[in-house]
C-alpha positions as CSV (number, residue, x, y, z in Angstrom):
1,M,10.7,-19.7,-13.0
2,P,12.6,-16.8,-14.5
3,V,10.8,-13.5,-14.4
4,N,11.1,-13.1,-18.2
5,K,9.1,-16.2,-18.7
6,I,6.1,-15.1,-16.6
7,T,2.9,-15.3,-18.5
8,N,0.6,-12.4,-19.2
9,D,-2.0,-14.0,-17.0
10,L,0.4,-13.9,-14.0
11,L,1.2,-10.3,-14.6
12,T,-2.4,-9.3,-14.4
13,M,-3.4,-11.3,-11.4
14,K,-6.5,-9.8,-9.8
15,N,-7.8,-12.6,-7.6
16,L,-5.1,-13.1,-5.0
17,P,-6.4,-13.2,-1.4
18,D,-6.1,-9.9,0.5
19,K,-3.7,-11.4,3.1
20,T,-1.5,-12.8,0.4
21,V,-1.1,-9.4,-1.3
22,E,-0.3,-8.0,2.2
23,R,2.4,-10.6,2.8
24,L,3.8,-10.1,-0.7
25,S,4.4,-6.4,0.1
26,Q,6.1,-7.5,3.3
27,Y,8.2,-10.1,1.5
28,R,9.4,-7.5,-1.0
29,R,10.5,-5.0,1.7
30,S,12.4,-7.7,3.6
31,L,14.0,-9.1,0.4
32,N,15.1,-5.7,-0.6
33,N,16.8,-5.3,2.7
34,Q,18.6,-8.6,2.1
35,L,19.8,-7.4,-1.3
36,V,21.3,-4.4,0.3
37,K,23.2,-6.7,2.6
38,G,24.6,-8.5,-0.5
39,K,22.5,-11.7,-0.1
40,T,21.5,-13.2,-3.5
41,H,19.4,-16.3,-2.5
42,I,17.1,-17.1,0.4
43,F,15.2,-20.1,1.7
44,S,11.5,-20.1,2.8
45,H,12.4,-20.6,6.4
46,E,14.7,-17.6,6.3
47,I,11.9,-15.4,4.9
48,A,9.5,-16.9,7.6
49,N,12.0,-15.9,10.3
50,L,12.2,-12.3,9.1
51,L,8.4,-11.9,9.2
52,H,7.6,-14.2,12.1
53,I,5.3,-16.5,10.1
54,T,5.7,-20.2,9.1
55,P,7.8,-21.5,6.2
56,V,4.7,-23.4,5.0
57,Q,2.8,-20.0,4.6
58,V,5.7,-18.5,2.7
59,R,5.9,-21.5,0.3
60,R,2.1,-21.4,-0.2
61,D,2.2,-17.7,-1.1
62,I,5.2,-18.1,-3.5
63,M,3.6,-21.1,-5.2
64,L,0.4,-19.1,-5.6
65,I,2.3,-16.5,-7.7
66,G,3.9,-19.2,-9.8
67,Y,7.5,-18.9,-8.6
68,S,9.9,-21.6,-7.5
69,G,13.4,-21.8,-6.1
70,T,16.0,-24.6,-6.0
71,L,16.7,-27.1,-3.3
72,R,20.3,-26.1,-3.2
73,K,20.2,-22.3,-3.3
74,G,16.6,-21.4,-2.4
75,Y,14.9,-18.5,-4.1
76,D,16.7,-15.9,-6.2
77,I,16.0,-12.7,-4.3
78,K,16.3,-10.3,-7.2
79,E,14.0,-12.4,-9.4
80,M,11.5,-12.6,-6.6
81,V,11.5,-8.9,-5.9
82,D,11.0,-8.2,-9.6
83,L,8.1,-10.7,-9.8
84,I,6.3,-9.3,-6.8
85,G,6.7,-5.8,-8.3
86,K,5.2,-7.0,-11.6
87,I,2.2,-8.4,-9.7
88,I,1.6,-5.6,-7.2
89,D,2.6,-2.5,-9.1
90,T,1.5,-1.0,-12.4
91,E,4.1,0.0,-15.0
92,E,3.1,3.6,-15.0
93,G,2.5,3.8,-11.2
94,Q,-0.6,5.0,-9.4
95,K,-1.5,8.5,-8.2
96,I,-2.7,9.1,-4.6
97,A,-4.5,12.0,-2.9
98,V,-4.3,12.6,0.9
99,I,-7.4,14.1,2.5
100,G,-6.5,15.8,5.8
101,M,-3.2,17.6,6.3
102,G,-2.7,17.1,10.0
103,N,0.5,15.4,11.3
104,L,-0.5,12.0,9.9
105,G,-1.3,13.3,6.4
106,K,2.0,15.2,6.2
107,A,3.8,12.0,7.5
108,F,2.3,10.0,4.6
109,I,3.5,12.5,2.0
110,H,7.0,12.6,3.3
111,Y,7.3,8.9,3.7
112,L,6.1,8.0,0.2
113,Q,8.1,10.8,-1.4
114,E,11.3,9.5,0.2
115,K,10.5,5.9,-1.0
116,R,10.1,7.0,-4.6
117,S,7.9,4.0,-5.2
118,K,5.2,3.3,-7.8
119,L,2.7,5.0,-5.5
120,N,2.9,8.8,-6.0
121,I,1.0,11.3,-3.9
122,V,0.1,14.1,-6.3
123,A,-2.5,16.2,-4.3
124,A,-3.6,16.9,-0.8
125,F,-6.8,18.4,0.5
126,D,-7.9,20.3,3.6
127,I,-10.4,23.0,4.6
128,N,-7.9,25.0,6.8
129,P,-7.2,28.3,5.0
130,E,-3.7,28.3,6.5
131,K,-2.9,25.0,4.6
132,I,-4.6,25.7,1.2
133,N,-2.2,26.4,-1.7
134,K,0.8,25.4,0.4
135,T,3.2,22.7,-0.8
136,Y,4.3,19.8,1.4
137,A,7.3,17.8,0.1
138,G,6.4,18.9,-3.4
139,V,2.7,18.1,-3.0
140,K,0.2,21.0,-3.3
141,C,-2.7,21.2,-0.8
142,Y,-6.1,22.2,-2.4
143,H,-9.4,23.1,-0.7
144,F,-11.6,20.1,-0.2
145,D,-14.2,21.7,-2.5
146,Q,-11.8,21.1,-5.4
147,L,-11.5,17.4,-4.7
148,V,-13.7,16.0,-7.5
149,E,-12.1,18.3,-10.1
150,I,-8.5,17.5,-9.1
151,V,-9.0,13.8,-8.7
152,R,-10.5,13.6,-12.2
153,S,-8.0,15.9,-13.9
154,E,-5.0,14.2,-12.3
155,N,-6.4,10.7,-12.8
156,I,-6.0,9.9,-9.1
157,S,-7.0,6.3,-8.2
158,I,-6.4,6.1,-4.5
159,G,-7.5,8.3,-1.6
160,I,-6.0,8.3,1.9
161,I,-8.3,9.7,4.6
162,T,-6.6,11.1,7.7
163,T,-9.3,13.5,8.9
164,P,-11.3,13.7,12.1
165,P,-13.7,10.7,12.1
166,E,-16.9,12.7,12.0
167,V,-16.4,13.7,8.4
168,V,-15.1,10.5,7.0
169,S,-18.4,9.4,5.4
170,Q,-18.8,12.7,3.6
171,I,-15.2,12.5,2.3
172,A,-15.7,8.9,1.1
173,D,-18.9,10.0,-0.8
174,K,-16.9,12.7,-2.5
175,L,-14.1,10.3,-3.4
176,N,-16.7,8.0,-4.8
177,E,-18.2,10.8,-6.9
178,A,-14.8,11.6,-8.2
179,G,-14.2,8.0,-9.4
180,I,-11.6,6.9,-6.9
181,K,-10.9,3.1,-7.1
182,G,-9.4,2.6,-3.6
183,I,-9.6,4.1,-0.2
184,L,-7.3,3.8,2.8
185,N,-9.2,4.9,5.9
186,F,-6.9,6.0,8.7
187,T,-9.7,7.2,11.0
188,P,-11.2,5.1,13.8
189,K,-14.7,5.4,12.2
190,P,-15.5,2.4,9.9
191,L,-16.8,3.1,6.4
192,S,-19.5,1.2,4.6
193,A,-18.6,-0.5,1.4
194,R,-19.1,1.4,-1.8
195,E,-19.5,-0.4,-5.1
196,G,-16.4,-0.4,-7.3
197,I,-14.1,0.9,-4.5
198,Y,-11.6,-1.3,-2.6
199,L,-11.6,-0.3,1.0
200,E,-8.8,-0.8,3.5
201,E,-9.2,0.4,7.1
202,Y,-6.6,0.8,9.7
203,D,-7.5,1.6,13.3
204,M,-4.5,2.6,15.3
205,I,-6.4,2.3,18.6
206,T,-7.3,-1.4,17.9
207,S,-3.7,-2.2,16.9
208,L,-2.4,-0.5,20.1
209,E,-4.9,-2.3,22.3
210,K,-3.9,-5.6,20.6
211,V,-0.2,-4.9,21.6
212,A,-1.3,-3.9,25.1
213,Y,-3.2,-7.2,25.5
214,F,-0.2,-9.3,24.6
215,V,2.2,-7.5,26.9
216,K,0.1,-7.1,30.0
217,S,1.2,-9.0,33.0
């Protein structure tokens, strides 16, 4: 259905499965790449080939968000990109803090700043005196002791943790105290769930070992 006919209920979806939201993000990136190439419509099997999943899965996800294409032309790419944006993003965007200004923390800042997406890193935190009060790609680095104050004053809703694993629990506690709503943990140490916070954890070692398993002879 056309984007301008989407119901308010659809725009405020909060109960989509985690994996569906993950795939919607992947669909949007792939579809944007197709738009750049001048493509205007796409079929489910073409999306599936781009992401190495089944056409059935693609159709299920798209049906779940209330969109449909046509038998002759498939899905309207621009409409679908706009719809996914309305479901995933907020109109005003969301503010992010990065905790830990090592190479990974700096990479996050540069990557998101270049994308100019609805996800905006507005503050960084560290305890290294050489990094405090410095600016990285337009983002100021504060001392960790200022975390609660800055998160609240800037209305930051997401924290990305890229510190050594031994301090991750302490950092999560501070983020919780500050009122953070979501945490992306990029350390190899798992965090326990905290009420009112959506937690996503990414273990690079596990991902690398998974790749190693499938390529070993």
